[in-house]
N, C-alpha and C positions, 0 to 999 in steps of 0.2 A: 499472872504468878510467875516468877523468874525460875530458869530451870539452874541447878546446880552442878558444876562440872568437877568432875573427878580432878587431884591436884595434877595429875600428870598430861591434861591437857591444856593447862595454862599456857603452856611453853609453845603449843603449836605443833609439836614433835616429840618421839621419844626417846628418853634420855638412853647411856647405853647402860646405864644399872637397870632400868626397868627390861631393854633388851635382852640382857644376860639370865634377869630374872625370869623373863617369858620362856627361855629355853631351859632353864635349871628345872621350872615347875611344868613343863613339858616332860619334863623326864620320871615324873612322879606316876602320871596312873601308866606309863608303859613299863614302871617298875612294879605295879600292883598287879596289871595283868600276866604279866612274868611269873611273878610269886601265885598268884590262882593256876596257871598252867601249869606250873611245875609241881605245886603243891598237892595234885592227888587229885582224884576224881571229881566232879562239880557235880555231875547229874550222876542217878543212879544204872540208866541203861547207857551200854559202851557207844552205841551210835551217835546219842544226841550228846556225850560227852566229847566224843570226837570231832565232831561236827565244831562244837562250841569252842573247843582249843584249837582249833583250825582256825576260826573267825579270830581270836584275841590275836593268833600268832600272827595275821593278815594287819589287824590293826596295829600292832607292833612295830611290823615292820614300815609299814606307811607311815605312820607318827614317826619314826626315827629318822626315815629319810627325808620327812618333809624338816624336822629340827637339823638333820645335818647340810639342808640347804639353806636354812637362815644363818646356821651358824659359819658356813661359807660365803655367804652374801652380807654379812656385818659389814658394816662397815668402818674402816680402820683409819685412823688419822694418819696425812701424810707426813713424815719427817719434814723439820722444819732446815 
């Protein structure tokens, strides 16, 4: 049985559009988590709510740092 590869694997590398899409789609979970943190209590007890919101904020920060590094390291074509 043959394996079917997704279309972006046919070239052997990621296209610039897919790289930008990866960064854009990486922002969606950060936005959803921020909305959850800013939207009010997640859990009924204050202690568990604070811990959960702290962990969400840490995840958001690490994800944004990772996306920022990917954005800065993206390949830019040299002018001809």
